[in-house]
Backbone and ligand atoms as CSV (ligand in chain L), in Angstrom:
chain,resi,resn,atom,element,x,y,z
A,1,UNK,N,N,-36.475,-60.358,72.023
A,1,UNK,CA,C,-36.753,-61.747,72.318
A,1,UNK,C,C,-35.821,-62.644,71.250
A,2,UNK,N,N,-34.931,-63.487,72.059
A,2,UNK,CA,C,-34.208,-64.260,71.008
A,2,UNK,C,C,-35.138,-65.378,70.533
A,3,UNK,N,N,-34.816,-65.634,69.230
A,3,UNK,CA,C,-35.501,-66.383,68.303
A,3,UNK,C,C,-34.578,-67.739,68.365
A,4,UNK,N,N,-35.171,-68.936,68.715
A,4,UNK,CA,C,-34.651,-70.340,68.792
A,4,UNK,C,C,-34.959,-70.836,67.000
A,5,UNK,N,N,-34.451,-70.438,66.292
A,5,UNK,CA,C,-34.677,-71.025,64.940
A,5,UNK,C,C,-34.760,-72.291,64.580
A,6,UNK,N,N,-33.767,-73.072,65.352
A,6,UNK,CA,C,-33.714,-74.376,65.000
A,6,UNK,C,C,-34.963,-75.198,65.554
A,7,UNK,N,N,-35.475,-74.623,66.780
A,7,UNK,CA,C,-36.714,-75.249,67.463
A,7,UNK,C,C,-37.952,-74.985,66.479
A,8,UNK,N,N,-37.924,-73.728,66.001
A,8,UNK,CA,C,-39.021,-73.278,65.152
A,8,UNK,C,C,-39.106,-73.952,63.688
A,9,UNK,N,N,-37.828,-74.284,63.278
A,9,UNK,CA,C,-37.793,-75.014,61.926
A,9,UNK,C,C,-38.071,-76.437,62.221
A,10,UNK,N,N,-37.654,-76.966,63.295
A,10,UNK,CA,C,-37.903,-78.295,63.660
A,10,UNK,C,C,-39.513,-78.672,63.557
A,11,UNK,N,N,-39.991,-77.766,64.385
A,11,UNK,CA,C,-41.544,-77.924,64.575
A,11,UNK,C,C,-42.374,-77.681,63.219
A,12,UNK,N,N,-41.945,-76.725,62.493
A,12,UNK,CA,C,-42.258,-76.586,61.351
A,12,UNK,C,C,-42.410,-77.692,60.159
A,13,UNK,N,N,-41.139,-78.394,60.187
A,13,UNK,CA,C,-40.842,-79.489,59.391
A,13,UNK,C,C,-41.766,-80.592,59.988
A,14,UNK,N,N,-41.839,-80.937,61.225
A,14,UNK,CA,C,-42.663,-81.859,61.909
A,14,UNK,C,C,-44.058,-81.807,61.542
A,15,UNK,N,N,-44.476,-80.457,61.668
A,15,UNK,CA,C,-45.958,-80.222,61.273
A,15,UNK,C,C,-46.274,-80.511,59.893
A,16,UNK,N,N,-45.390,-80.375,58.870
A,16,UNK,CA,C,-45.576,-80.622,57.590
A,16,UNK,C,C,-45.906,-82.210,57.283
A,17,UNK,N,N,-45.392,-82.823,58.355
A,17,UNK,CA,C,-45.641,-84.400,58.116
A,17,UNK,C,C,-47.043,-84.839,58.100
A,18,UNK,N,N,-47.742,-83.902,59.094
A,18,UNK,CA,C,-49.297,-84.003,59.390
A,18,UNK,C,C,-49.911,-83.590,58.380
A,19,UNK,N,N,-49.593,-82.882,57.274
A,19,UNK,CA,C,-50.526,-82.106,56.301
A,19,UNK,C,C,-51.500,-83.163,55.570
A,20,UNK,N,N,-52.502,-82.481,55.436
A,20,UNK,CA,C,-53.739,-83.229,54.706
A,20,UNK,C,C,-53.593,-82.626,53.322
A,21,UNK,N,N,-52.769,-83.243,52.473
A,21,UNK,CA,C,-52.465,-82.650,51.085
A,21,UNK,C,C,-52.622,-83.686,50.096
A,22,UNK,N,N,-53.811,-84.577,50.073
A,22,UNK,CA,C,-54.065,-85.613,49.196
A,22,UNK,C,C,-54.081,-85.190,47.555
A,23,UNK,N,N,-54.483,-83.960,47.642
A,23,UNK,CA,C,-54.592,-83.372,46.105
A,23,UNK,C,C,-53.415,-82.876,45.415
A,24,UNK,N,N,-52.714,-82.056,46.125
A,24,UNK,CA,C,-51.473,-81.449,45.639
A,24,UNK,C,C,-50.274,-82.193,45.936
A,25,UNK,N,N,-50.318,-82.932,47.156
A,25,UNK,CA,C,-49.084,-83.783,47.504
A,25,UNK,C,C,-48.211,-82.650,47.998
A,26,UNK,N,N,-48.349,-81.587,48.202
A,26,UNK,CA,C,-47.389,-80.529,48.601
A,26,UNK,C,C,-47.559,-80.392,50.122
A,27,UNK,N,N,-46.770,-80.666,50.937
A,27,UNK,CA,C,-46.894,-80.838,52.379
A,27,UNK,C,C,-46.108,-79.425,52.971
A,28,UNK,N,N,-46.928,-78.693,53.699
A,28,UNK,CA,C,-46.378,-77.421,54.264
A,28,UNK,C,C,-46.643,-77.309,55.745
A,29,UNK,N,N,-45.680,-76.947,56.475
A,29,UNK,CA,C,-45.654,-76.803,57.952
A,29,UNK,C,C,-45.276,-75.339,58.338
A,30,UNK,N,N,-45.922,-74.996,59.340
A,30,UNK,CA,C,-45.508,-73.522,59.795
A,30,UNK,C,C,-45.535,-73.559,61.403
A,31,UNK,N,N,-44.612,-72.901,61.792
A,31,UNK,CA,C,-44.535,-72.720,63.509
A,31,UNK,C,C,-44.260,-71.289,63.656
A,32,UNK,N,N,-45.110,-70.705,64.537
A,32,UNK,CA,C,-45.319,-69.415,65.040
A,32,UNK,C,C,-44.661,-69.297,66.367
A,33,UNK,N,N,-43.950,-68.185,66.615
A,33,UNK,CA,C,-43.280,-67.821,67.996
A,33,UNK,C,C,-44.188,-66.613,68.471
A,34,UNK,N,N,-44.589,-66.658,69.634
A,34,UNK,CA,C,-45.512,-65.559,69.954
A,34,UNK,C,C,-44.611,-64.717,70.988
A,35,UNK,N,N,-45.140,-63.518,71.199
A,35,UNK,CA,C,-44.548,-62.429,72.019
A,35,UNK,C,C,-44.293,-62.987,73.493
A,36,UNK,N,N,-45.091,-63.787,73.893
A,36,UNK,CA,C,-44.883,-64.368,75.401
A,36,UNK,C,C,-44.201,-65.784,75.325
A,37,UNK,N,N,-43.389,-65.999,74.198
A,37,UNK,CA,C,-42.629,-67.156,74.078
A,37,UNK,C,C,-43.252,-68.497,73.769
A,38,UNK,N,N,-44.436,-68.477,73.387
A,38,UNK,CA,C,-45.123,-69.835,73.136
A,38,UNK,C,C,-44.872,-70.168,71.672
A,39,UNK,N,N,-45.022,-71.217,71.214
A,39,UNK,CA,C,-45.124,-71.853,69.794
A,39,UNK,C,C,-46.499,-72.501,69.560
A,40,UNK,N,N,-46.775,-72.267,68.400
A,40,UNK,CA,C,-47.924,-73.040,67.729
A,40,UNK,C,C,-47.575,-73.475,66.305
A,41,UNK,N,N,-48.130,-74.710,65.948
A,41,UNK,CA,C,-47.806,-75.012,64.676
A,41,UNK,C,C,-49.060,-75.360,63.848
A,42,UNK,N,N,-48.854,-75.385,62.520
A,42,UNK,CA,C,-50.018,-75.786,61.535
A,42,UNK,C,C,-49.441,-76.320,60.293
A,43,UNK,N,N,-50.405,-77.066,59.615
A,43,UNK,CA,C,-50.312,-77.604,58.371
A,43,UNK,C,C,-51.255,-77.470,57.504
A,44,UNK,N,N,-50.946,-77.447,56.004
A,44,UNK,CA,C,-51.968,-77.339,55.398
A,44,UNK,C,C,-53.219,-78.586,55.405
A,45,UNK,N,N,-54.396,-78.029,55.007
A,45,UNK,CA,C,-55.480,-79.069,55.171
A,45,UNK,C,C,-56.212,-78.711,53.793
A,46,UNK,N,N,-56.116,-79.672,52.899
A,46,UNK,CA,C,-56.900,-79.651,51.775
A,46,UNK,C,C,-58.407,-80.132,51.678
A,47,UNK,N,N,-59.135,-79.848,50.641
A,47,UNK,CA,C,-60.461,-80.362,50.555
A,47,UNK,C,C,-60.871,-80.801,49.288
A,48,UNK,N,N,-61.740,-81.684,49.085
A,48,UNK,CA,C,-62.069,-82.052,47.752
A,48,UNK,C,C,-62.701,-80.915,47.031
A,49,UNK,N,N,-63.197,-79.875,47.661
A,49,UNK,CA,C,-63.747,-78.713,47.097
A,49,UNK,C,C,-62.567,-77.728,47.378
A,50,UNK,N,N,-61.592,-77.805,46.315
A,50,UNK,CA,C,-60.318,-77.309,46.365
A,50,UNK,C,C,-60.183,-75.898,46.979
A,51,UNK,N,N,-61.054,-74.922,46.817
A,51,UNK,CA,C,-60.900,-73.680,47.237
A,51,UNK,C,C,-61.158,-73.612,48.800
A,52,UNK,N,N,-61.650,-74.620,49.546
A,52,UNK,CA,C,-61.600,-74.590,50.822
A,52,UNK,C,C,-60.479,-75.143,51.538
A,53,UNK,N,N,-59.296,-75.069,50.878
A,53,UNK,CA,C,-57.987,-75.455,51.386
A,53,UNK,C,C,-57.564,-74.428,52.251
A,54,UNK,N,N,-56.881,-74.832,53.341
A,54,UNK,CA,C,-56.437,-73.850,54.220
A,54,UNK,C,C,-54.925,-74.008,54.279
A,55,UNK,N,N,-54.164,-72.957,54.227
A,55,UNK,CA,C,-52.565,-73.127,54.287
A,55,UNK,C,C,-52.252,-73.428,55.690
A,56,UNK,N,N,-50.863,-73.766,55.715
A,56,UNK,CA,C,-50.282,-74.004,57.035
A,56,UNK,C,C,-50.135,-72.698,57.835
A,57,UNK,N,N,-49.808,-71.712,57.168
A,57,UNK,CA,C,-49.387,-70.398,58.021
A,57,UNK,C,C,-50.806,-70.037,58.640
A,58,UNK,N,N,-51.804,-70.140,57.945
A,58,UNK,CA,C,-53.214,-69.582,58.613
A,58,UNK,C,C,-53.609,-70.661,59.591
A,59,UNK,N,N,-53.421,-71.958,59.248
A,59,UNK,CA,C,-53.738,-72.900,60.354
A,59,UNK,C,C,-53.192,-72.740,61.581
A,60,UNK,N,N,-51.842,-72.238,61.539
A,60,UNK,CA,C,-51.151,-71.906,62.815
A,60,UNK,C,C,-51.594,-70.696,63.584
A,61,UNK,N,N,-51.780,-69.761,62.681
A,61,UNK,CA,C,-52.266,-68.483,63.308
A,61,UNK,C,C,-53.689,-68.958,64.039
A,62,UNK,N,N,-54.602,-69.529,63.446
A,62,UNK,CA,C,-55.907,-69.856,64.137
A,62,UNK,C,C,-55.692,-70.480,65.433
A,63,UNK,N,N,-54.898,-71.580,65.521
A,63,UNK,CA,C,-54.465,-72.548,66.497
A,63,UNK,C,C,-54.117,-71.456,67.492
A,64,UNK,N,N,-53.428,-70.534,67.188
A,64,UNK,CA,C,-52.757,-69.781,68.273
A,64,UNK,C,C,-53.872,-68.576,68.768
A,65,UNK,N,N,-54.458,-68.160,67.993
A,65,UNK,CA,C,-55.596,-67.250,68.368
A,65,UNK,C,C,-56.548,-67.722,69.436
A,66,UNK,N,N,-56.992,-68.749,69.238
A,66,UNK,CA,C,-57.941,-69.432,70.301
A,66,UNK,C,C,-57.287,-69.657,71.732
A,67,UNK,N,N,-55.786,-69.804,71.678
A,67,UNK,CA,C,-55.062,-69.944,72.782
A,67,UNK,C,C,-54.689,-68.470,73.421
A,68,UNK,N,N,-55.161,-67.390,72.857
A,68,UNK,CA,C,-55.067,-66.104,73.344
A,68,UNK,C,C,-54.024,-65.285,72.679
A,69,UNK,N,N,-53.354,-65.724,71.658
A,69,UNK,CA,C,-52.220,-65.276,70.862
A,69,UNK,C,C,-52.659,-63.844,70.355
A,70,UNK,N,N,-52.074,-62.759,70.272
A,70,UNK,CA,C,-52.282,-61.541,69.871
A,70,UNK,C,C,-51.095,-60.839,69.109
A,71,UNK,N,N,-50.044,-61.555,69.374
A,71,UNK,CA,C,-48.606,-61.007,68.675
A,71,UNK,C,C,-47.611,-62.148,68.293
A,72,UNK,N,N,-47.342,-62.025,67.128
A,72,UNK,CA,C,-46.349,-62.994,66.620
A,72,UNK,C,C,-44.991,-62.193,66.410
A,73,UNK,N,N,-43.963,-63.062,67.005
A,73,UNK,CA,C,-42.471,-62.302,66.680
A,73,UNK,C,C,-41.822,-63.196,65.489
A,74,UNK,N,N,-42.062,-64.497,65.337
A,74,UNK,CA,C,-41.441,-65.100,64.190
A,74,UNK,C,C,-42.252,-66.195,63.624
A,75,UNK,N,N,-41.944,-66.657,62.347
A,75,UNK,CA,C,-42.532,-67.791,61.902
A,75,UNK,C,C,-41.688,-68.526,61.103
A,76,UNK,N,N,-41.649,-69.870,61.144
A,76,UNK,CA,C,-40.962,-70.487,60.254
A,76,UNK,C,C,-41.869,-71.401,59.287
A,77,UNK,N,N,-41.703,-71.408,58.052
A,77,UNK,CA,C,-42.310,-72.033,57.166
A,77,UNK,C,C,-41.672,-73.078,56.270
A,78,UNK,N,N,-41.948,-74.356,56.460
A,78,UNK,CA,C,-41.214,-75.330,55.793
A,78,UNK,C,C,-41.917,-76.097,54.645
A,79,UNK,N,N,-41.219,-76.141,53.512
A,79,UNK,CA,C,-41.721,-76.730,52.424
A,79,UNK,C,C,-40.726,-77.878,52.051
A,80,UNK,N,N,-41.192,-79.085,51.522
A,80,UNK,CA,C,-40.337,-80.097,50.879
A,80,UNK,C,C,-39.690,-79.959,49.710
A,81,UNK,N,N,-39.003,-78.882,49.440
A,81,UNK,CA,C,-38.348,-78.305,48.271
A,81,UNK,C,C,-36.961,-78.215,48.247
A,82,UNK,N,N,-36.311,-77.929,47.017
A,82,UNK,CA,C,-35.008,-77.738,47.092
A,82,UNK,C,C,-34.743,-76.179,47.307
A,83,UNK,N,N,-35.767,-75.243,46.996
A,83,UNK,CA,C,-35.510,-73.796,47.257
A,83,UNK,C,C,-36.872,-73.481,48.257
A,84,UNK,N,N,-36.343,-72.444,49.025
A,84,UNK,CA,C,-37.402,-72.058,49.962
A,84,UNK,C,C,-38.757,-71.447,49.208
A,85,UNK,N,N,-39.936,-71.678,49.773
A,85,UNK,CA,C,-41.252,-71.177,49.224
A,85,UNK,C,C,-41.823,-70.054,50.015
A,86,UNK,N,N,-42.169,-69.040,49.524
A,86,UNK,CA,C,-42.855,-67.870,50.365
A,86,UNK,C,C,-44.327,-68.094,50.563
A,87,UNK,N,N,-44.784,-67.524,51.611
A,87,UNK,CA,C,-46.267,-67.725,51.986
A,87,UNK,C,C,-46.994,-66.930,50.768
A,88,UNK,N,N,-48.182,-67.481,50.604
A,88,UNK,CA,C,-49.165,-67.083,49.726
A,88,UNK,C,C,-49.713,-65.554,50.063
A,89,UNK,N,N,-50.369,-64.899,49.420
A,89,UNK,CA,C,-50.670,-63.606,49.600
A,89,UNK,C,C,-51.693,-63.473,50.850
A,90,UNK,N,N,-52.652,-64.509,50.726
A,90,UNK,CA,C,-53.866,-64.560,51.817
A,90,UNK,C,C,-53.230,-64.705,53.197
A,91,UNK,N,N,-52.164,-65.553,53.189
A,91,UNK,CA,C,-51.482,-65.740,54.536
A,91,UNK,C,C,-50.604,-64.621,54.958
A,92,UNK,N,N,-50.021,-63.857,54.029
A,92,UNK,CA,C,-49.190,-62.698,54.397
A,92,UNK,C,C,-50.191,-61.794,54.924
A,93,UNK,N,N,-51.473,-61.448,54.441
A,93,UNK,CA,C,-52.451,-60.480,55.052
A,93,UNK,C,C,-52.652,-61.049,56.201
A,94,UNK,N,N,-53.079,-62.286,56.668
A,94,UNK,CA,C,-53.441,-62.856,57.777
A,94,UNK,C,C,-52.391,-62.464,59.122
A,95,UNK,N,N,-51.239,-62.930,58.656
A,95,UNK,CA,C,-49.990,-62.739,59.490
A,95,UNK,C,C,-49.839,-61.239,59.807
A,96,UNK,N,N,-49.966,-60.402,58.734
A,96,UNK,CA,C,-49.817,-58.872,59.110
A,96,UNK,C,C,-50.821,-58.395,60.047
A,97,UNK,N,N,-51.914,-59.052,60.321
A,97,UNK,CA,C,-52.751,-58.648,61.471
A,97,UNK,C,C,-52.044,-58.919,62.882
A,98,UNK,N,N,-51.096,-59.598,63.006
A,98,UNK,CA,C,-50.539,-60.017,64.306
A,98,UNK,C,C,-49.104,-59.310,64.585
A,99,UNK,N,N,-48.601,-58.502,63.648
A,99,UNK,CA,C,-47.460,-57.672,63.792
A,99,UNK,C,C,-46.500,-57.615,62.412
A,100,UNK,N,N,-46.639,-56.449,61.806
A,100,UNK,CA,C,-45.995,-56.361,60.444
A,100,UNK,C,C,-44.441,-56.364,60.762
A,101,UNK,N,N,-44.039,-56.323,61.894
A,101,UNK,CA,C,-42.451,-56.390,61.865
A,101,UNK,C,C,-41.906,-57.853,62.214
A,102,UNK,N,N,-42.766,-58.795,62.310
A,102,UNK,CA,C,-42.380,-60.177,62.592
A,102,UNK,C,C,-41.313,-60.505,61.563
A,103,UNK,N,N,-40.546,-61.752,61.916
A,103,UNK,CA,C,-39.557,-62.100,60.877
A,103,UNK,C,C,-40.242,-63.470,60.312
A,104,UNK,N,N,-40.195,-63.618,59.098
A,104,UNK,CA,C,-40.573,-64.802,58.522
A,104,UNK,C,C,-39.356,-65.388,57.794
A,105,UNK,N,N,-39.125,-66.648,58.328
A,105,UNK,CA,C,-38.055,-67.505,57.556
A,105,UNK,C,C,-38.784,-68.646,56.928
A,106,UNK,N,N,-38.318,-68.818,55.688
A,106,UNK,CA,C,-38.749,-69.886,54.815
A,106,UNK,C,C,-37.781,-70.858,54.612
A,107,UNK,N,N,-38.033,-72.022,54.984
A,107,UNK,CA,C,-36.930,-73.274,55.252
A,107,UNK,C,C,-37.316,-74.338,54.237
A,108,UNK,N,N,-36.441,-75.120,53.759
A,108,UNK,CA,C,-36.764,-76.103,52.966
A,108,UNK,C,C,-35.918,-77.506,53.151
A,109,UNK,N,N,-36.225,-78.471,52.380
A,109,UNK,CA,C,-35.424,-79.658,52.533
A,109,UNK,C,C,-33.976,-79.612,52.440
A,110,UNK,N,N,-33.649,-78.818,51.475
A,110,UNK,CA,C,-32.168,-78.508,51.114
A,110,UNK,C,C,-31.295,-77.921,52.310
A,111,UNK,N,N,-32.009,-77.361,53.293
A,111,UNK,CA,C,-31.379,-76.709,54.193
A,111,UNK,C,C,-31.253,-75.285,53.921
A,112,UNK,N,N,-31.491,-74.849,52.610
A,112,UNK,CA,C,-31.425,-73.372,52.315
A,112,UNK,C,C,-32.717,-72.634,53.053
A,113,UNK,N,N,-32.375,-71.442,53.415
A,113,UNK,CA,C,-33.505,-70.582,53.932
A,113,UNK,C,C,-33.335,-69.248,53.516
A,114,UNK,N,N,-34.551,-68.402,53.386
A,114,UNK,CA,C,-34.425,-66.907,53.225
A,114,UNK,C,C,-35.286,-66.409,54.235
A,115,UNK,N,N,-35.142,-65.038,54.783
A,115,UNK,CA,C,-35.869,-64.549,55.861
A,115,UNK,C,C,-36.183,-63.108,55.400
A,116,UNK,N,N,-37.310,-62.779,55.837
A,116,UNK,CA,C,-37.781,-61.345,55.511
A,116,UNK,C,C,-38.886,-60.972,56.615
A,117,UNK,N,N,-38.802,-59.631,56.939
A,117,UNK,CA,C,-39.692,-58.942,57.728
A,117,UNK,C,C,-41.115,-59.303,56.811
A,118,UNK,N,N,-42.079,-59.266,57.647
A,118,UNK,CA,C,-43.574,-59.616,57.054
A,118,UNK,C,C,-43.830,-58.170,56.211
A,119,UNK,N,N,-43.413,-57.014,56.590
A,119,UNK,CA,C,-43.642,-55.765,55.854
A,119,UNK,C,C,-42.764,-55.865,54.480
A,120,UNK,N,N,-41.865,-56.459,54.434
A,120,UNK,CA,C,-41.118,-56.926,53.238
A,120,UNK,C,C,-41.584,-57.617,52.293
A,121,UNK,N,N,-42.325,-58.721,52.764
A,121,UNK,CA,C,-43.230,-59.758,51.892
A,121,UNK,C,C,-44.447,-59.146,51.599
A,122,UNK,N,N,-45.057,-58.063,52.399
A,122,UNK,CA,C,-46.440,-57.544,52.228
A,122,UNK,C,C,-46.352,-55.981,52.349
A,123,UNK,N,N,-45.758,-55.234,51.478
A,123,UNK,CA,C,-45.762,-53.697,51.533
A,123,UNK,C,C,-47.214,-53.235,51.293
A,124,UNK,N,N,-47.485,-52.173,52.171
A,124,UNK,CA,C,-48.888,-51.684,51.907
A,124,UNK,C,C,-50.066,-52.478,52.045
A,125,UNK,N,N,-49.954,-53.422,53.218
A,125,UNK,CA,C,-50.847,-54.280,53.380
A,125,UNK,C,C,-52.310,-53.614,53.890
A,126,UNK,N,N,-53.474,-54.201,53.615
A,126,UNK,CA,C,-54.587,-53.286,53.910
A,126,UNK,C,C,-54.893,-53.146,55.401
A,127,UNK,N,N,-55.279,-51.941,55.725
A,127,UNK,CA,C,-55.498,-51.713,57.102
A,127,UNK,C,C,-56.662,-50.538,57.078
A,128,UNK,N,N,-57.148,-50.553,58.278
A,128,UNK,CA,C,-58.280,-49.400,58.406
A,128,UNK,C,C,-57.938,-48.281,59.373
A,129,UNK,N,N,-56.570,-48.132,59.726
A,129,UNK,CA,C,-56.027,-47.097,60.577
A,129,UNK,C,C,-56.341,-45.685,59.843
L,1,LIG,N1,N,-49.964,-73.680,50.813
L,1,LIG,C1,C,-49.685,-73.514,52.087
L,1,LIG,O1,O,-49.862,-74.233,52.863
L,1,LIG,N2,N,-49.094,-72.092,52.307
L,1,LIG,C2,C,-48.757,-71.324,51.461
L,1,LIG,O2,O,-48.199,-70.344,51.702
L,1,LIG,C3,C,-48.924,-71.635,50.038
L,1,LIG,C4,C,-49.571,-72.869,49.689
L,1,LIG,C5,C,-50.656,-75.127,50.560
L,1,LIG,C6,C,-51.953,-74.998,49.962
L,1,LIG,C7,C,-52.197,-76.222,49.152
L,1,LIG,O3,O,-52.603,-77.102,50.170
L,1,LIG,C8,C,-50.585,-76.512,48.763
L,1,LIG,O4,O,-49.824,-75.740,49.615
L,1,LIG,C9,C,-50.657,-76.366,47.312
L,1,LIG,O5,O,-50.878,-74.962,46.775
């Protein structure tokens, strides 16, 4: 499947504008491309009880699962930084559930980006096979 990175990147950036990040002021957006060509977005949602915060990547995954998503082809993660930011460990494990070969592109304000497969980001992820 061809990946429209421009569309995914734009969607991730737009999603970051909706972030509820009153505590960290760090606004993150994520856009997921599914195996059937659909796109889902998420942003980080913080909480006064800090540990309850949910990252943008997981918010996007959960929004997709409820619509029937079972396989992710690609993810764009946008942060308003000068260098690309990589997903946290928890998000890597959650993404791994839906295809370890997916491509993750980390994009930022400066236009710089880096790209890795999920297995590169999280080798030896937990599994029960
Ligand atoms: N955050 C994400 O949304 N994704 C990540 O992969 C790492 C961190 C959010 C969580 C919190 O709201 C803010 O960034 C600062 O940690």
